[in-house]
N, C-alpha and C positions, 0 to 999 in steps of 0.2 A: 221625787218631784223634780222636774227639769227646771233649769234656771229661768227661762222665760215665764213659765207658769208661776214660779216663786215671785218674780218681780211683779207680775200682774196681780197676784194676791196681795202683795204689799201695797200696791197702788190703790186697790179697792179698799183695803182696811184704812189706809191713810185718808182717802177721800171721805169715808164714812166718819172717821174721827174728826176731820176738819169740819164736816157738816154739823156734827153735834156741837163742836166747840165754837164755831164762828158764824155759821150760816143759819142759825135758828133751829137746828135739829133737836136741841135739848127741850125746847118748848113743845115741839111736835110729838116727841116720844115720851113725854112726861106721863107717868101713870102706868097702866098695864102694858102698854106697847113697848116699854123699856125692857121687858122680859126677853124680847127677841134679840136685843143687842147685848145685854149683859147677863152673866150667869148669876144665879142666886135668887134673891127676892128684892129686886130694885123698884118694885111698883110704888113704894112709899117715898122714894127719893124725890127731892126737889130738883130744880133746874141746875143749881150750882153743884150738887152732888153728882148729877149725871155728867156734867162737864168735867169734873175732877176725875171721875172714873174713865172717861174717854181719854183724858190727857195721860193718865197712868197706863192705860192700855196701849196708847200710841207710843209712849216712851219705851215700854217693855217690848213691844213687838218690833220697834226700830232696832233695839239692841240685838234681839234674836235674828232679825233680818240680816244685819251686818255680819254677825258671827256665822250664820248659816250660808251667807253668800261667799264668805272667805273660805269656809270649810264645808263644802257641799255634801261630804259624806255624813255629816251630822243630821241632814234633812231626811235621811232614810232610816226607817225602823228596821232593826235587825232582830228577827225573832228566832234566836237560837241560844 
């Protein structure tokens, strides 16, 4: 994955997490629609649990983004 694509992906995920955390997205996706944003079975989660999951996702992906930005060879899968 090229660096510009990687940066665009990070921006998209960051905006999605920001929307869930601050801009009322947790209220919008509460219920069955949250399945499209989070893995597992989050359809019974309330608004605060969805916000917490978005925050943990954002923190984790930010760490991976920085590591994979500094070491771009880790972004590629080696199937051998």
